[in-house]
C-alpha positions as CSV (number, residue, x, y, z in Angstrom):
1,X,8.6,6.6,5.0
2,X,9.8,5.1,1.3
3,X,11.4,1.9,2.4
4,X,14.3,0.9,0.0
5,X,16.4,-1.9,-0.1
6,X,19.5,-2.2,-1.2
7,X,21.7,-4.9,-2.8
8,X,25.4,-3.9,-2.8
9,X,28.7,-6.0,-3.0
10,X,30.7,-6.1,0.5
11,X,33.5,-3.9,-0.7
12,X,31.5,-1.4,-2.7
13,X,29.2,-0.5,0.6
14,X,30.8,3.0,1.0
15,X,30.3,4.3,-2.1
16,X,26.2,4.0,-1.5
17,X,27.2,5.3,2.0
18,X,27.2,8.6,1.0
19,X,23.6,8.7,-0.7
20,X,22.0,7.4,2.3
21,X,22.8,10.9,4.1
22,X,21.5,12.9,1.4
23,X,18.3,10.9,1.5
24,X,17.8,10.7,5.0
25,X,14.3,12.6,5.3
26,X,13.0,11.2,2.1
27,X,13.3,7.1,2.5
28,X,14.8,4.6,4.9
29,X,17.7,2.5,3.4
30,X,18.7,-1.1,4.4
31,X,22.0,-2.4,3.6
32,X,22.5,-6.3,2.3
33,X,25.8,-7.3,0.9
34,X,27.1,-10.1,-0.7
35,X,30.6,-11.7,-1.2
36,X,29.8,-14.5,-3.5
37,X,27.2,-14.5,-6.4
38,X,25.4,-17.0,-5.0
39,X,24.3,-14.6,-2.0
40,X,22.5,-12.4,-4.6
41,X,19.5,-14.3,-5.2
42,X,18.7,-15.5,-1.6
43,X,19.0,-11.7,-0.4
44,X,16.5,-10.4,-3.0
45,X,14.0,-13.2,-2.6
46,X,14.4,-13.2,0.9
47,X,13.9,-9.3,1.6
48,X,11.5,-7.7,-1.1
49,X,8.0,-8.2,0.4
50,X,9.5,-5.7,3.7
51,X,10.3,-2.9,1.4
52,X,9.0,-0.2,-1.4
53,X,11.8,-0.8,-3.8
54,X,14.5,-2.4,-4.5
55,X,18.2,-1.0,-5.6
56,X,21.4,-3.2,-6.7
57,X,24.7,-2.6,-8.7
58,X,24.6,-3.6,-12.2
59,X,26.3,-7.0,-11.2
60,X,23.6,-8.4,-8.7
61,X,21.1,-7.1,-11.5
62,X,22.6,-9.1,-14.0
63,X,22.8,-12.0,-11.9
64,X,18.7,-12.0,-11.1
65,X,18.5,-11.8,-15.0
66,X,20.3,-15.1,-15.5
67,X,18.0,-16.6,-12.8
68,X,14.6,-15.4,-14.4
69,X,13.6,-13.5,-11.5
70,X,10.7,-11.4,-12.0
71,X,10.8,-8.4,-10.1
72,X,7.7,-7.9,-8.0
73,X,8.1,-4.3,-7.0
74,X,10.3,-1.3,-8.0
75,X,13.5,-2.2,-8.8
76,X,16.7,-0.5,-10.4
77,X,20.5,-0.7,-10.7
78,X,23.4,1.7,-10.5
79,X,26.6,1.4,-12.9
80,X,29.5,3.6,-13.9
81,X,28.0,5.5,-16.6
82,X,30.3,7.5,-19.7
83,X,30.5,10.5,-17.1
84,X,32.0,8.3,-14.8
85,X,34.1,6.5,-17.0
86,X,35.9,9.0,-18.7
87,X,36.2,11.1,-15.0
88,X,38.3,8.2,-14.0
89,X,39.8,7.7,-17.3
90,X,41.2,11.4,-16.5
91,X,42.3,10.2,-13.5
92,X,44.4,7.5,-14.2
93,X,46.1,9.6,-17.2
94,X,47.1,11.4,-14.3
95,X,48.2,9.2,-12.0
96,X,50.0,6.9,-14.1
97,X,51.5,9.8,-17.5
98,X,53.4,6.9,-19.3
99,X,50.6,4.7,-19.4
100,X,50.3,2.3,-22.5
101,X,46.9,1.3,-23.1
102,X,47.7,-1.1,-25.3
103,X,48.9,-2.4,-22.1
104,X,46.0,-1.9,-20.2
105,X,43.1,-4.9,-19.0
106,X,39.5,-3.7,-18.9
107,X,36.8,-6.7,-17.6
108,X,33.7,-4.6,-18.4
109,X,33.1,-4.5,-21.7
110,X,30.1,-6.8,-21.7
111,X,29.0,-5.3,-18.4
112,X,27.9,-2.2,-19.9
113,X,26.2,-1.3,-23.1
114,X,27.0,2.8,-22.6
115,X,30.7,1.8,-22.9
116,X,32.1,0.5,-26.2
117,X,36.0,0.3,-25.4
118,X,36.7,-1.8,-28.3
119,X,36.2,1.8,-30.2
120,X,39.0,3.3,-28.1
121,X,41.8,1.0,-30.0
122,X,42.7,1.5,-32.9
123,X,42.6,-1.5,-35.4
124,X,46.2,-2.4,-35.0
125,X,46.0,-2.1,-31.2
126,X,45.3,-5.5,-29.1
127,X,42.9,-4.8,-26.8
128,X,42.9,-6.6,-23.5
129,X,38.9,-7.1,-22.7
130,X,37.7,-9.7,-20.2
131,X,34.2,-11.0,-21.2
132,X,33.1,-13.2,-18.9
133,X,30.0,-15.4,-18.5
134,X,27.4,-14.8,-14.9
135,X,28.3,-18.0,-12.7
136,X,29.1,-18.4,-9.5
137,X,32.9,-18.6,-10.1
138,X,32.3,-15.7,-11.7
139,X,34.8,-13.5,-9.5
140,X,37.6,-16.3,-9.3
141,X,38.1,-16.7,-13.1
142,X,37.8,-12.9,-13.4
143,X,40.6,-12.7,-10.9
144,X,42.8,-15.4,-12.6
145,X,42.7,-14.1,-16.2
146,X,43.7,-10.4,-14.8
147,X,46.7,-11.9,-13.0
148,X,47.3,-14.6,-16.1
149,X,47.7,-11.2,-18.7
150,X,49.7,-9.5,-15.8
151,X,52.1,-12.0,-15.2
152,X,52.4,-12.4,-18.9
153,X,53.6,-9.1,-19.0
154,X,51.1,-8.4,-22.2
155,X,49.1,-6.0,-19.1
156,X,50.9,-3.7,-16.8
157,X,47.4,-2.6,-15.1
158,X,44.2,-3.8,-14.6
159,X,40.9,-1.2,-14.7
160,X,38.3,-3.1,-13.6
161,X,34.3,-2.1,-12.2
162,X,33.9,-5.2,-9.5
163,X,35.5,-4.3,-6.0
164,X,35.6,-7.7,-4.3
165,X,38.7,-8.3,-6.7
166,X,40.7,-5.8,-5.7
167,X,42.5,-7.1,-2.3
168,X,43.5,-10.3,-4.3
169,X,44.8,-8.3,-7.2
170,X,46.8,-6.8,-5.1
171,X,48.0,-9.5,-3.0
172,X,49.2,-11.1,-6.6
173,X,51.2,-7.7,-7.2
174,X,48.6,-6.6,-10.1
175,X,48.2,-2.6,-9.8
176,X,44.6,-2.0,-10.2
177,X,41.9,0.6,-10.6
178,X,38.5,0.5,-9.9
179,X,35.9,2.4,-12.1
180,X,32.6,2.3,-10.3
181,X,29.4,4.4,-10.4
182,X,29.7,7.9,-8.9
183,X,27.8,8.9,-5.5
184,X,26.0,11.5,-8.4
185,X,25.2,8.7,-10.4
186,X,23.7,6.8,-7.8
187,X,21.9,9.0,-6.3
188,X,20.4,9.9,-9.5
189,X,19.1,6.1,-9.6
190,X,17.4,6.7,-5.7
191,X,15.7,9.9,-7.4
192,X,13.9,7.8,-9.8
193,X,13.0,5.2,-7.6
194,X,11.6,7.7,-5.0
195,X,9.6,9.2,-8.0
196,X,8.5,6.1,-9.2
197,X,7.0,4.9,-5.5
198,X,5.6,8.0,-5.1
199,X,3.6,7.5,-8.3
200,X,2.8,4.0,-7.4
201,X,1.8,4.6,-4.1
202,X,-0.2,7.8,-5.6
203,X,-1.7,5.6,-8.4
204,X,-2.7,2.7,-6.2
205,X,-3.5,4.8,-3.0
206,X,-8.1,4.8,-2.7
207,X,-9.1,8.3,-0.9
208,X,-11.1,7.3,2.4
209,X,-13.1,10.0,4.1
210,X,-15.1,9.5,7.5
211,X,-17.7,11.8,8.9
212,X,-18.5,11.4,12.5
213,X,-21.4,13.2,14.4
214,X,-23.5,13.2,17.2
215,X,-25.7,15.0,18.4
216,X,-24.1,15.8,21.7
217,X,-22.0,17.6,19.8
218,X,-24.4,20.2,18.2
219,X,-24.5,23.4,20.8
220,X,-28.1,24.1,21.5
221,X,-29.8,25.6,25.2
222,X,-30.3,22.2,26.1
223,X,-26.7,20.8,25.4
224,X,-24.5,23.4,27.7
225,X,-21.6,20.4,27.0
226,X,-21.3,20.5,23.4
227,X,-18.0,22.5,23.4
228,X,-16.9,19.6,26.0
229,X,-18.1,16.5,24.2
230,X,-16.1,17.9,21.2
231,X,-13.0,18.1,22.8
232,X,-13.4,14.6,24.7
233,X,-13.9,13.6,21.0
234,X,-10.8,14.6,19.7
235,X,-8.8,13.7,22.7
236,X,-10.2,10.2,22.2
237,X,-9.5,10.1,18.6
238,X,-6.5,11.3,18.7
239,X,-5.5,8.7,21.2
240,X,-6.9,6.1,19.1
241,X,-4.5,6.9,16.2
242,X,-1.4,7.2,18.8
243,X,-2.1,3.3,19.8
244,X,-2.6,2.0,16.6
245,X,0.1,4.0,15.1
246,X,-2.0,5.4,12.7
247,X,-1.7,8.4,10.0
248,X,-5.2,9.7,9.5
249,X,-5.8,13.2,9.5
250,X,-8.6,14.6,11.7
251,X,-10.5,17.3,11.2
252,X,-12.4,19.4,13.5
253,X,-15.6,20.6,11.6
254,X,-18.6,22.9,12.9
255,X,-20.8,20.4,14.5
256,X,-19.1,17.1,12.9
257,X,-15.5,15.4,12.5
258,X,-14.0,14.8,9.1
259,X,-11.4,11.9,9.0
260,X,-9.3,11.8,6.4
261,X,-7.3,8.1,5.7
262,X,-6.6,5.4,3.3
263,X,-8.8,2.2,2.3
264,X,-5.3,0.6,3.9
265,X,-5.8,2.3,7.3
266,X,-10.1,1.7,7.0
267,X,-9.3,-2.0,6.2
268,X,-7.4,-1.8,9.6
269,X,-9.7,-0.1,11.7
270,X,-12.8,-2.1,10.2
271,X,-11.0,-5.8,10.4
272,X,-11.4,-5.8,6.8
273,X,-14.8,-4.1,7.0
274,X,-16.0,-6.6,9.5
275,X,-16.0,-4.4,13.1
276,X,-15.5,-0.8,13.4
277,X,-12.9,-1.0,16.2
278,X,-13.1,3.0,16.0
279,X,-16.4,3.6,17.3
280,X,-15.9,0.5,19.4
281,X,-13.4,2.7,21.2
282,X,-15.2,5.5,21.1
283,X,-18.3,4.2,23.0
284,X,-16.5,2.7,25.2
285,X,-14.9,6.0,26.1
286,X,-17.8,8.1,25.7
287,X,-20.8,8.8,27.2
288,X,-22.9,9.9,24.4
289,X,-23.8,7.7,20.9
290,X,-22.1,8.2,17.5
291,X,-22.7,8.0,13.9
292,X,-19.8,7.5,11.3
293,X,-20.1,7.3,7.9
294,X,-17.4,6.2,5.9
295,X,-17.0,6.9,1.9
296,X,-14.4,5.0,-0.1
297,X,-13.4,6.7,-3.5
298,X,-10.9,7.8,-6.3
299,X,-10.5,11.3,-5.0
300,X,-11.5,13.1,-1.8
301,X,-14.3,14.5,-3.7
302,X,-15.7,11.9,-4.1
303,X,-15.4,10.1,-1.1
304,X,-16.6,13.0,1.1
305,X,-20.2,12.5,-0.7
306,X,-20.1,9.2,0.2
307,X,-19.2,9.8,3.7
308,X,-22.0,12.3,4.0
309,X,-24.3,9.9,2.6
310,X,-23.2,6.8,4.4
311,X,-23.0,9.0,7.7
312,X,-27.2,10.2,7.0
313,X,-28.3,6.6,6.2
314,X,-26.2,5.7,9.4
315,X,-28.4,8.5,11.3
316,X,-31.5,7.3,9.7
317,X,-31.4,3.9,10.8
318,X,-30.0,4.5,13.8
319,X,-26.2,2.3,12.9
320,X,-23.3,3.3,14.5
321,X,-20.7,2.8,11.5
322,X,-21.6,2.5,7.9
323,X,-19.1,2.1,4.7
324,X,-20.1,3.2,1.2
325,X,-17.2,1.3,-0.9
326,X,-15.6,2.4,-4.2
327,X,-17.9,0.2,-6.2
328,X,-21.1,1.6,-4.2
329,X,-21.7,-1.4,-2.2
330,X,-23.2,-0.3,1.8
331,X,-21.3,-2.1,4.5
332,X,-23.3,-1.8,7.9
333,X,-21.0,-2.7,10.5
334,X,-23.3,-3.0,13.5
335,X,-24.1,-6.8,12.6
336,X,-22.1,-9.8,14.1
337,X,-22.3,-10.8,10.6
338,X,-21.6,-8.3,7.9
339,X,-24.2,-7.4,5.6
340,X,-23.1,-6.1,2.3
341,X,-25.3,-5.0,-0.1
342,X,-26.0,-4.6,-3.5
343,X,-24.5,-2.1,-5.5
344,X,-26.6,1.1,-6.3
345,X,-25.7,1.5,-9.7
346,X,-26.5,-1.9,-10.7
347,X,-30.2,-1.7,-8.8
348,X,-32.1,0.9,-11.3
349,X,-35.1,-0.9,-10.2
350,X,-34.5,0.2,-6.3
351,X,-33.9,3.6,-7.7
352,X,-37.2,3.6,-9.1
353,X,-38.7,1.9,-5.8
354,X,-37.1,4.1,-3.7
355,X,-38.4,7.3,-5.2
356,X,-42.3,5.8,-5.1
357,X,-42.1,4.6,-1.6
358,X,-40.2,7.7,-0.4
359,X,-37.8,4.8,1.6
360,X,-33.8,5.1,1.6
361,X,-32.2,2.2,-1.2
362,X,-30.3,1.3,1.8
363,X,-33.1,0.9,4.2
364,X,-35.1,-1.4,1.3
365,X,-31.7,-3.2,0.5
366,X,-31.4,-4.2,4.2
367,X,-34.4,-5.8,4.4
368,X,-33.7,-7.4,1.4
369,X,-31.1,-8.9,2.4
370,X,-32.3,-10.3,5.8
371,X,-35.2,-11.9,3.4
372,X,-32.7,-13.9,1.2
373,X,-30.7,-14.5,4.5
374,X,-34.2,-16.3,6.4
375,X,-35.4,-17.3,2.7
376,X,-38.5,-16.0,3.9
377,X,-40.8,-12.7,3.5
378,X,-42.3,-13.6,7.1
379,X,-40.4,-11.4,9.7
380,X,-40.8,-10.9,13.5
381,X,-38.7,-7.9,15.1
382,X,-36.6,-10.7,16.2
383,X,-35.6,-11.5,13.0
384,X,-34.6,-7.9,12.0
385,X,-32.9,-7.3,15.2
386,X,-31.0,-10.5,15.0
387,X,-29.9,-10.2,11.5
388,X,-29.2,-6.5,11.5
389,X,-27.9,-6.0,14.5
390,X,-30.1,-3.6,16.0
391,X,-32.3,-3.0,19.2
392,X,-35.7,-4.9,19.2
393,X,-36.6,-1.0,19.5
394,X,-35.4,-0.1,16.7
395,X,-36.9,-2.9,14.7
396,X,-40.4,-2.2,15.9
397,X,-39.4,1.3,14.9
398,X,-38.5,-0.2,11.1
399,X,-41.6,-2.8,10.7
400,X,-44.0,0.1,11.7
401,X,-42.9,2.2,9.4
402,X,-43.5,-0.3,6.5
403,X,-46.6,-1.5,8.0
404,X,-47.4,2.3,7.7
405,X,-46.7,2.6,4.1
406,X,-48.6,-0.3,2.8
407,X,-45.5,-2.8,2.3
408,X,-45.5,-5.2,5.2
409,X,-48.7,-6.9,6.9
410,X,-49.3,-7.9,10.3
411,X,-50.0,-11.4,10.7
412,X,-50.1,-13.9,13.7
413,X,-48.7,-17.3,13.2
414,X,-48.9,-19.9,16.2
415,X,-45.8,-22.2,16.7
416,X,-47.4,-26.1,16.7
417,X,-45.0,-26.9,19.4
418,X,-45.4,-24.4,21.9
419,X,-48.2,-22.7,23.9
420,X,-49.5,-19.4,24.3
421,X,-50.3,-16.6,21.8
422,X,-49.4,-16.6,18.4
423,X,-46.3,-14.8,17.6
424,X,-46.4,-11.2,15.5
425,X,-45.0,-11.3,12.2
426,X,-45.0,-8.8,9.5
427,X,-45.4,-10.3,5.6
428,X,-43.5,-7.6,3.6
429,X,-44.0,-7.2,0.3
430,X,-42.1,-3.8,-1.8
431,X,-44.2,-4.4,-4.6
432,X,-47.4,-4.9,-3.4
433,X,-48.4,-1.2,-3.6
434,X,-45.8,-0.3,-6.8
435,X,-47.8,-0.7,-9.8
């Protein structure tokens, strides 16, 4: 749910509360009230990071502008518009039928550019308009001017936009009326804010699709527990979501599960692409192995294609979890140290090499990453296993495949300080047969 912080004068809180009831299902409002203008800047700076947007009254906005505060999140303000002004003026005219407007003090001529009070007076009429700079003593100076005009007999009624001086004016025997933004005007601002936040979230959101597969989910004669396994997996997925307060969508397909989520949640699930806690949790609770491919993209179709590719590569390379990022990087999460592979689109040579050797680009990139990390192209099965986080058996299978394609040459090296038989290594050269 959208979270909005609201900065409002202490005496004006009741003007905003009706809006809260109308927006209960669409956003969560938290109110911060102030009695002094000096409280506004700290209220904003100490709290804006915890919200999707901030809404405040017009005076608070002017205070922050004068303090050169730059808004870091969607921030809007409300104030009485012309509709509110003339509606209030009509009620005042009915309440005071003999009112002489030449004896009325207004204090918000410079507060809003929408209402030009000077234009309401004839050329020979004196307009009592209070213009004040926004300072720490604003309320005190404003109050003093109203009282001065009233006690001198120049004004019989004060019309103010600032609720925090109403009680003081009453104590001094000054008749006062408050003009403020109507609930309709305030609601319009909140509607605008909600729309802006949703648009921002949509623009910034990056789609993530996860494809989760296992042979144990496929109905076969020899696999009579496929339906049960699917049910167990779905239950485990839902429990993981509930425990971690995630909003990802889980959809059961014919023989696999699809996960729809956001990049923000994927970063949480994978500890910033370091370890897939979802696949680890599932492995702890389920008796069958799984392969999870994540695809990250700006739209759901591209994310789904990447997830399919990532899952296929994970199965081919016996990796439990693999991510294809938005910019095309392959990230294996099986390793103790994250292995990030180069972008596909930046390596056309790898594309050609992959086609010629009939080996996946990911396969080639993984071996090149190990060669770069160890600074040698003479690798043992233990080297491959250690750096790719796989078993010795899987490592031997990879090296045997490379040897069968003429890319790896079997050699034996004897360590100078160790006795026993020479150790088996593979000298790898992807370009050996690429002539």
